[in-house]
C-alpha positions as a Markdown table, in Angstrom:
| # | Residue | x | y | z |
|---|---|---|---|---|
| 1 | Met | 95.3 | 69.8 | 85.7 |
| 2 | Lys | 98.9 | 70.7 | 86.2 |
| 3 | Tyr | 100.3 | 73.9 | 84.8 |
| 4 | Asn | 103.9 | 74.9 | 83.9 |
| 5 | Ile | 104.7 | 78.0 | 86.0 |
| 6 | Ala | 107.9 | 80.0 | 85.9 |
| 7 | Ile | 109.1 | 82.1 | 88.8 |
| 8 | Val | 111.6 | 84.6 | 87.4 |
| 9 | Gly | 113.8 | 86.2 | 90.0 |
| 10 | Ala | 113.2 | 83.2 | 92.3 |
| 11 | Thr | 116.1 | 83.9 | 94.6 |
| 12 | Gly | 115.2 | 87.5 | 95.5 |
| 13 | Leu | 113.1 | 88.7 | 98.4 |
| 14 | Val | 109.8 | 88.8 | 96.5 |
| 15 | Gly | 110.6 | 85.7 | 94.4 |
| 16 | Arg | 111.2 | 83.6 | 97.6 |
| 17 | Lys | 108.0 | 85.0 | 99.2 |
| 18 | Thr | 106.1 | 84.2 | 96.0 |
| 19 | Leu | 107.3 | 80.6 | 96.2 |
| 20 | Gln | 106.3 | 80.5 | 99.9 |
| 21 | Ile | 102.8 | 81.6 | 99.1 |
| 22 | Leu | 102.4 | 79.3 | 96.1 |
| 23 | Glu | 103.1 | 76.4 | 98.5 |
| 24 | Glu | 100.8 | 77.8 | 101.2 |
| 25 | Gln | 98.0 | 78.0 | 98.6 |
| 26 | Gly | 98.5 | 74.4 | 97.5 |
| 27 | Leu | 99.8 | 75.4 | 94.1 |
| 28 | Asn | 102.9 | 73.3 | 94.5 |
| 29 | Gln | 101.2 | 70.4 | 92.6 |
| 30 | Asn | 102.0 | 72.3 | 89.4 |
| 31 | Asn | 105.3 | 72.2 | 87.6 |
| 32 | Ile | 107.4 | 75.1 | 89.0 |
| 33 | Phe | 110.4 | 76.4 | 87.1 |
| 34 | Pro | 112.6 | 78.9 | 89.1 |
| 35 | Tyr | 114.9 | 81.3 | 87.2 |
| 36 | Ala | 117.5 | 83.7 | 88.4 |
| 37 | Ser | 120.5 | 85.7 | 87.1 |
| 38 | Thr | 122.8 | 83.0 | 88.5 |
| 39 | Glu | 122.2 | 79.2 | 88.2 |
| 40 | Gly | 123.0 | 76.3 | 90.4 |
| 41 | Lys | 121.2 | 77.3 | 93.6 |
| 42 | Lys | 118.6 | 74.9 | 94.9 |
| 43 | Ile | 115.4 | 76.0 | 96.5 |
| 44 | Leu | 113.2 | 73.9 | 98.9 |
| 45 | Phe | 109.7 | 73.9 | 97.5 |
| 46 | Gly | 106.9 | 71.5 | 98.2 |
| 47 | Gly | 109.2 | 69.1 | 100.0 |
| 48 | Lys | 111.5 | 69.0 | 96.9 |
| 49 | Lys | 114.7 | 70.8 | 96.0 |
| 50 | Leu | 114.3 | 72.7 | 92.8 |
| 51 | Lys | 117.3 | 73.7 | 90.8 |
| 52 | Val | 117.4 | 77.3 | 89.8 |
| 53 | Glu | 118.1 | 77.8 | 86.1 |
| 54 | Lys | 120.0 | 80.8 | 84.7 |
| 55 | Leu | 117.7 | 83.3 | 83.2 |
| 56 | Thr | 118.4 | 83.3 | 79.4 |
| 57 | Glu | 116.1 | 83.3 | 76.4 |
| 58 | Glu | 117.1 | 79.7 | 75.6 |
| 59 | Asn | 116.3 | 78.4 | 79.1 |
| 60 | Leu | 113.1 | 80.4 | 79.5 |
| 61 | Phe | 111.6 | 79.6 | 76.1 |
| 62 | Lys | 112.6 | 75.9 | 76.1 |
| 63 | Asn | 109.7 | 74.9 | 78.3 |
| 64 | Lys | 106.1 | 75.3 | 77.2 |
| 65 | Leu | 105.0 | 77.7 | 80.0 |
| 66 | Asp | 101.4 | 78.4 | 80.9 |
| 67 | Phe | 102.2 | 81.2 | 83.4 |
| 68 | Ala | 105.2 | 83.2 | 84.5 |
| 69 | Leu | 105.5 | 85.5 | 87.5 |
| 70 | Phe | 108.3 | 88.1 | 87.0 |
| 71 | Cys | 109.5 | 89.1 | 90.4 |
| 72 | Thr | 112.1 | 91.4 | 88.9 |
| 73 | Gly | 112.8 | 95.0 | 87.9 |
| 74 | Asp | 112.2 | 96.8 | 84.7 |
| 75 | Asp | 115.5 | 95.7 | 83.1 |
| 76 | Val | 114.7 | 92.0 | 83.2 |
| 77 | Ser | 111.0 | 92.5 | 82.2 |
| 78 | Ser | 112.0 | 94.5 | 79.2 |
| 79 | Lys | 114.1 | 91.6 | 77.9 |
| 80 | Phe | 111.7 | 88.7 | 78.4 |
| 81 | Val | 108.1 | 89.6 | 79.1 |
| 82 | Lys | 106.7 | 90.4 | 75.7 |
| 83 | Gly | 108.6 | 87.5 | 74.0 |
| 84 | Leu | 107.2 | 85.1 | 76.5 |
| 85 | Ala | 103.7 | 86.4 | 76.1 |
| 86 | Gln | 103.9 | 86.1 | 72.3 |
| 87 | Arg | 104.6 | 82.4 | 72.9 |
| 88 | Gly | 101.2 | 82.0 | 74.6 |
| 89 | Cys | 102.3 | 82.3 | 78.2 |
| 90 | Thr | 100.4 | 84.6 | 80.5 |
| 91 | Val | 102.8 | 86.8 | 82.3 |
| 92 | Ile | 102.2 | 88.5 | 85.7 |
| 93 | Asp | 104.8 | 91.2 | 85.8 |
| 94 | Tyr | 105.8 | 92.8 | 89.2 |
| 95 | Ser | 107.9 | 95.5 | 87.6 |
| 96 | Ser | 106.7 | 99.0 | 86.9 |
| 97 | Leu | 107.6 | 98.8 | 83.2 |
| 98 | Tyr | 104.3 | 98.0 | 81.6 |
| 99 | Arg | 101.8 | 99.4 | 84.1 |
| 100 | Lys | 100.5 | 102.1 | 81.8 |
| 101 | Glu | 100.3 | 99.8 | 78.8 |
| 102 | Phe | 98.6 | 96.7 | 80.2 |
| 103 | Pro | 96.0 | 95.9 | 82.9 |
| 104 | Leu | 97.0 | 96.8 | 86.5 |
| 105 | Ile | 95.3 | 94.3 | 88.8 |
| 106 | Val | 94.3 | 94.0 | 92.4 |
| 107 | Pro | 92.1 | 90.9 | 92.4 |
| 108 | Glu | 89.8 | 92.2 | 95.2 |
| 109 | Ile | 89.0 | 95.3 | 93.1 |
| 110 | Asn | 89.3 | 94.8 | 89.3 |
| 111 | Met | 90.0 | 91.2 | 88.3 |
| 112 | Asp | 87.5 | 91.8 | 85.5 |
| 113 | Asp | 90.2 | 94.0 | 83.8 |
| 114 | Ala | 92.6 | 91.0 | 83.6 |
| 115 | Val | 92.4 | 90.6 | 79.8 |
| 116 | Gly | 95.4 | 89.5 | 77.6 |
| 117 | Asn | 98.7 | 87.8 | 78.1 |
| 118 | Ile | 100.4 | 90.5 | 80.1 |
| 119 | Leu | 99.0 | 91.6 | 83.5 |
| 120 | Cys | 100.8 | 93.9 | 85.9 |
| 121 | Asn | 101.2 | 93.8 | 89.7 |
| 122 | Pro | 100.8 | 97.4 | 91.1 |
| 123 | Asn | 103.2 | 99.3 | 93.4 |
| 124 | Cys | 103.3 | 97.9 | 96.9 |
| 125 | Ser | 102.0 | 101.1 | 98.6 |
| 126 | Thr | 99.4 | 101.6 | 95.9 |
| 127 | Ile | 97.9 | 98.1 | 96.5 |
| 128 | Ala | 97.5 | 98.7 | 100.3 |
| 129 | Ser | 96.0 | 102.2 | 99.7 |
| 130 | Val | 93.4 | 101.2 | 97.1 |
| 131 | Met | 92.4 | 98.2 | 99.1 |
| 132 | Ala | 91.5 | 100.6 | 102.0 |
| 133 | Leu | 89.8 | 103.1 | 99.8 |
| 134 | Tyr | 87.9 | 101.0 | 97.3 |
| 135 | Asn | 84.8 | 100.3 | 99.2 |
| 136 | Ile | 84.7 | 104.0 | 100.5 |
| 137 | Lys | 84.8 | 105.2 | 96.8 |
| 138 | Asn | 82.0 | 102.8 | 95.8 |
| 139 | Lys | 79.7 | 103.9 | 98.6 |
| 140 | Phe | 80.5 | 107.7 | 98.9 |
| 141 | Gly | 82.7 | 108.7 | 96.0 |
| 142 | Ile | 86.1 | 110.3 | 96.4 |
| 143 | Asn | 87.2 | 113.8 | 95.4 |
| 144 | Arg | 90.6 | 114.1 | 96.9 |
| 145 | Ile | 93.4 | 111.9 | 98.3 |
| 146 | Ile | 96.6 | 112.9 | 100.0 |
| 147 | Tyr | 99.1 | 110.1 | 100.6 |
| 148 | Ser | 102.1 | 110.2 | 103.0 |
| 149 | Thr | 104.0 | 106.9 | 103.0 |
| 150 | Tyr | 106.5 | 105.3 | 105.4 |
| 151 | Gln | 108.1 | 102.6 | 103.3 |
| 152 | Ala | 110.3 | 99.8 | 104.5 |
| 153 | Val | 113.9 | 99.3 | 103.2 |
| 154 | Ser | 113.0 | 95.8 | 101.8 |
| 155 | Gly | 111.0 | 97.7 | 99.2 |
| 156 | Ala | 114.3 | 98.6 | 97.6 |
| 157 | Gly | 115.4 | 95.0 | 97.5 |
| 158 | Arg | 117.6 | 92.5 | 99.2 |
| 159 | Asp | 120.8 | 94.5 | 98.7 |
| 160 | Ala | 119.2 | 97.6 | 100.4 |
| 161 | Leu | 118.4 | 95.5 | 103.5 |
| 162 | Lys | 122.1 | 94.9 | 103.9 |
| 163 | Glu | 122.5 | 98.6 | 104.3 |
| 164 | Ile | 119.9 | 99.1 | 107.0 |
| 165 | Asn | 122.5 | 99.5 | 109.8 |
| 166 | Glu | 125.1 | 101.3 | 107.7 |
| 167 | Leu | 126.1 | 104.8 | 108.8 |
| 168 | Lys | 128.9 | 105.6 | 106.3 |
| 169 | Gln | 127.8 | 107.2 | 103.1 |
| 170 | Glu | 130.8 | 105.8 | 101.2 |
| 171 | Asn | 129.8 | 102.2 | 102.0 |
| 172 | Leu | 126.4 | 102.5 | 100.4 |
| 173 | Lys | 125.6 | 100.9 | 97.0 |
| 174 | Lys | 121.8 | 100.7 | 96.9 |
| 175 | Leu | 120.5 | 103.5 | 99.1 |
| 176 | Asp | 121.4 | 107.2 | 98.4 |
| 177 | Phe | 121.8 | 108.0 | 102.1 |
| 178 | Pro | 122.2 | 106.0 | 105.4 |
| 179 | Ile | 118.8 | 104.9 | 106.6 |
| 180 | Lys | 119.7 | 104.0 | 110.2 |
| 181 | Asn | 118.3 | 106.7 | 112.5 |
| 182 | Asn | 117.2 | 108.5 | 109.4 |
| 183 | Leu | 114.4 | 109.1 | 106.9 |
| 184 | Ile | 114.9 | 109.6 | 103.2 |
| 185 | Pro | 112.2 | 112.0 | 101.9 |
| 186 | Tyr | 111.9 | 110.6 | 98.4 |
| 187 | Ile | 112.0 | 107.2 | 96.6 |
| 188 | Gly | 113.4 | 107.1 | 93.0 |
| 189 | Asn | 114.3 | 110.0 | 90.9 |
| 190 | Ile | 112.9 | 113.5 | 91.4 |
| 191 | Asn | 111.5 | 115.1 | 88.2 |
| 192 | Ala | 111.1 | 118.7 | 87.1 |
| 193 | Ser | 107.7 | 119.0 | 89.0 |
| 194 | Gly | 109.4 | 118.0 | 92.3 |
| 195 | Arg | 107.7 | 114.6 | 92.4 |
| 196 | Cys | 109.7 | 111.5 | 92.8 |
| 197 | Thr | 109.2 | 108.2 | 90.9 |
| 198 | Glu | 107.3 | 106.5 | 93.7 |
| 199 | Glu | 104.9 | 109.5 | 94.1 |
| 200 | Glu | 104.1 | 109.5 | 90.4 |
| 201 | Lys | 103.4 | 105.7 | 90.5 |
| 202 | Met | 101.0 | 106.0 | 93.4 |
| 203 | Ile | 99.1 | 108.9 | 91.8 |
| 204 | Tyr | 98.7 | 107.2 | 88.4 |
| 205 | Glu | 98.2 | 103.7 | 89.6 |
| 206 | Ser | 95.5 | 104.7 | 92.1 |
| 207 | Lys | 93.5 | 106.4 | 89.4 |
| 208 | Lys | 93.8 | 103.5 | 87.0 |
| 209 | Ile | 92.9 | 100.8 | 89.5 |
| 210 | Leu | 90.0 | 102.8 | 91.0 |
| 211 | Asn | 88.9 | 103.6 | 87.4 |
| 212 | Asp | 88.6 | 107.3 | 88.1 |
| 213 | Phe | 91.1 | 109.8 | 86.6 |
| 214 | Asn | 89.3 | 112.7 | 88.0 |
| 215 | Ile | 90.3 | 112.1 | 91.6 |
| 216 | Lys | 92.8 | 114.7 | 92.8 |
| 217 | Ile | 95.7 | 112.9 | 94.3 |
| 218 | Ser | 98.9 | 114.1 | 96.0 |
| 219 | Ser | 101.6 | 111.9 | 97.4 |
| 220 | Thr | 104.8 | 112.2 | 99.5 |
| 221 | Thr | 106.8 | 108.9 | 99.7 |
| 222 | Val | 109.4 | 108.4 | 102.4 |
| 223 | Arg | 111.9 | 105.6 | 103.1 |
| 224 | Val | 112.1 | 104.7 | 106.8 |
| 225 | Pro | 114.4 | 102.5 | 108.9 |
| 226 | Val | 112.0 | 99.5 | 109.0 |
| 227 | Asp | 113.0 | 96.2 | 107.4 |
| 228 | Val | 109.5 | 94.9 | 106.3 |
| 229 | Gly | 106.1 | 96.6 | 106.3 |
| 230 | His | 104.9 | 99.8 | 104.5 |
| 231 | Ser | 102.7 | 102.2 | 106.2 |
| 232 | Ile | 100.6 | 105.0 | 104.7 |
| 233 | Ser | 98.8 | 108.0 | 106.1 |
| 234 | Ile | 95.8 | 108.7 | 103.9 |
| 235 | Phe | 93.7 | 111.9 | 103.9 |
| 236 | Phe | 90.6 | 111.7 | 101.7 |
| 237 | Glu | 87.5 | 113.7 | 100.9 |
| 238 | Thr | 84.3 | 112.0 | 99.9 |
| 239 | Lys | 81.8 | 113.3 | 97.4 |
| 240 | Ala | 78.7 | 112.3 | 99.5 |
| 241 | Asn | 78.1 | 113.1 | 103.1 |
| 242 | Ala | 79.4 | 110.3 | 105.4 |
| 243 | Ser | 79.8 | 109.9 | 109.1 |
| 244 | Trp | 82.8 | 108.4 | 110.9 |
| 245 | Glu | 80.7 | 105.3 | 111.6 |
| 246 | Glu | 79.7 | 104.9 | 108.0 |
| 247 | Ile | 83.3 | 105.2 | 106.8 |
| 248 | Arg | 84.5 | 102.6 | 109.4 |
| 249 | Gln | 81.7 | 100.2 | 108.3 |
| 250 | Ala | 82.8 | 100.6 | 104.7 |
| 251 | Ile | 86.4 | 99.8 | 105.7 |
| 252 | Glu | 85.3 | 96.8 | 107.8 |
| 253 | Glu | 83.3 | 95.4 | 104.9 |
| 254 | Ser | 86.3 | 95.6 | 102.5 |
| 255 | Glu | 87.7 | 92.4 | 101.2 |
| 256 | Gly | 91.2 | 91.7 | 102.4 |
| 257 | Val | 91.1 | 94.6 | 104.9 |
| 258 | Lys | 91.1 | 94.4 | 108.7 |
| 259 | Tyr | 90.3 | 97.3 | 111.0 |
| 260 | Ile | 92.4 | 97.4 | 114.1 |
| 261 | Thr | 93.2 | 100.0 | 116.8 |
| 262 | His | 96.9 | 100.6 | 115.9 |
| 263 | Pro | 98.1 | 99.3 | 112.6 |
| 264 | Met | 101.9 | 99.1 | 112.6 |
| 265 | Pro | 104.6 | 97.3 | 110.5 |
| 266 | Leu | 105.2 | 94.8 | 113.3 |
| 267 | Cys | 101.5 | 93.9 | 113.2 |
| 268 | Ser | 101.4 | 93.6 | 109.4 |
| 269 | Arg | 104.4 | 91.3 | 109.1 |
| 270 | Asn | 103.4 | 88.0 | 107.4 |
| 271 | Gln | 99.8 | 89.2 | 107.4 |
| 272 | Ser | 97.6 | 88.7 | 104.3 |
| 273 | Tyr | 95.4 | 91.6 | 105.3 |
| 274 | Val | 95.9 | 95.3 | 104.9 |
| 275 | Leu | 95.6 | 96.7 | 108.4 |
| 276 | Val | 93.6 | 100.0 | 108.8 |
| 277 | Gly | 93.1 | 102.1 | 111.9 |
| 278 | Arg | 93.4 | 105.6 | 113.4 |
| 279 | Leu | 90.3 | 106.7 | 111.4 |
| 280 | Lys | 89.5 | 110.4 | 112.1 |
| 281 | Lys | 86.9 | 112.8 | 110.7 |
| 282 | Asp | 88.5 | 116.1 | 109.9 |
| 283 | Glu | 87.3 | 119.1 | 111.9 |
| 284 | Phe | 87.8 | 121.7 | 109.3 |
| 285 | Asn | 86.9 | 120.2 | 105.9 |
| 286 | Glu | 83.5 | 118.8 | 105.1 |
| 287 | Asn | 83.4 | 115.1 | 104.3 |
| 288 | Ser | 87.1 | 114.7 | 104.9 |
| 289 | Phe | 88.7 | 111.9 | 106.9 |
| 290 | Ser | 92.2 | 110.5 | 107.6 |
| 291 | Met | 93.3 | 106.9 | 108.4 |
| 292 | Phe | 96.6 | 105.1 | 108.9 |
| 293 | Ile | 97.3 | 101.7 | 107.2 |
| 294 | Ser | 100.1 | 99.1 | 107.3 |
| 295 | Ser | 100.8 | 96.2 | 105.0 |
| 296 | Asp | 103.5 | 93.6 | 104.5 |
| 297 | Asn | 105.1 | 95.0 | 101.4 |
| 298 | Leu | 106.7 | 91.7 | 100.4 |
| 299 | Arg | 103.5 | 89.8 | 100.9 |
| 300 | Lys | 100.2 | 91.6 | 99.9 |
| 301 | Gly | 102.3 | 94.4 | 98.5 |
| 302 | Ala | 103.9 | 92.1 | 95.9 |
| 303 | Ala | 104.0 | 88.3 | 96.1 |
| 304 | Gln | 100.5 | 87.6 | 97.5 |
| 305 | Asn | 98.8 | 89.9 | 95.0 |
| 306 | Gly | 100.6 | 88.2 | 92.1 |
| 307 | Val | 99.7 | 84.7 | 93.4 |
| 308 | Gln | 96.1 | 85.8 | 93.8 |
| 309 | Ile | 96.0 | 86.9 | 90.2 |
| 310 | Leu | 97.5 | 83.5 | 89.2 |
| 311 | Glu | 94.9 | 81.6 | 91.3 |
| 312 | Lys | 92.0 | 83.5 | 89.6 |
| 313 | Leu | 93.4 | 82.8 | 86.1 |
| 314 | Ile | 93.9 | 79.0 | 86.9 |
| 315 | Glu | 90.3 | 78.9 | 88.2 |
| 316 | Glu | 89.0 | 80.4 | 85.0 |
| 317 | Lys | 91.1 | 78.0 | 82.9 |
| 318 | Asn | 89.8 | 75.0 | 84.9 |
| 319 | Asp | 86.2 | 76.2 | 84.5 |
| 320 | Cys | 86.7 | 76.1 | 80.7 |
| 321 | Leu | 87.9 | 72.5 | 80.6 |
């Protein structure tokens, strides 16, 4: 059966990657409707040129859509997501706007939570982190997590990438400070507690996806001068006794995760896997370990995760026919 699928934000970094993965997964036999803030562009998809429609209520609501993937920010999602869902369309929203209100899904972990017409794609660093931790939590439990992230410039969008080699503060429009030869030690706004937006997201979203709000989680998020590929250093403490060998085995048995010696952004680029390595048992804290992970933030960190949700939903619909 063919489904009508909208890709909102189709001309952005994540929108284009979503279209690429839809084609790779053989979903191009469906009716694909690309939308963006400007109309007239044509996108090559499935051997055809698709015309991009301007994103307006009239254009978006005129088609009887079965699914919509919103590869956009909070501002766009706030205008269209709920209205589309009320019309019977299942929306997979990549923005952070509704992550506390609606199910937050990583298909390898909690697809059973995917109930209702609005489903949310988690934060890109959160996805990679919980993928690496999920099987460990199931086998040994987790008391404590400390995240330190090294996040690529593409995580801030296409316009930020244009500033990756800019050295003059006055020429910046997207980034707060020059990123070339630099690190920016926060992502988003800093609140009264001293935590920035990205840190708050990682803490809350990890607890929600892992279904454990008792885990103690701290996070420091940093923007680094890399174009694509987020990396995270993760320190964690298990509840049950575990050896280095047992933790590594738990990682290697995790769906969508690959253990390698040196996970790096260059290795993770265009990879569907979350790459995990540098596993160490802490010398001073009982049942404590650290590991380093890398993941393509545009792929598994965003587009691929959304397409995987879509695939599962289509499978369920087809099974009911």
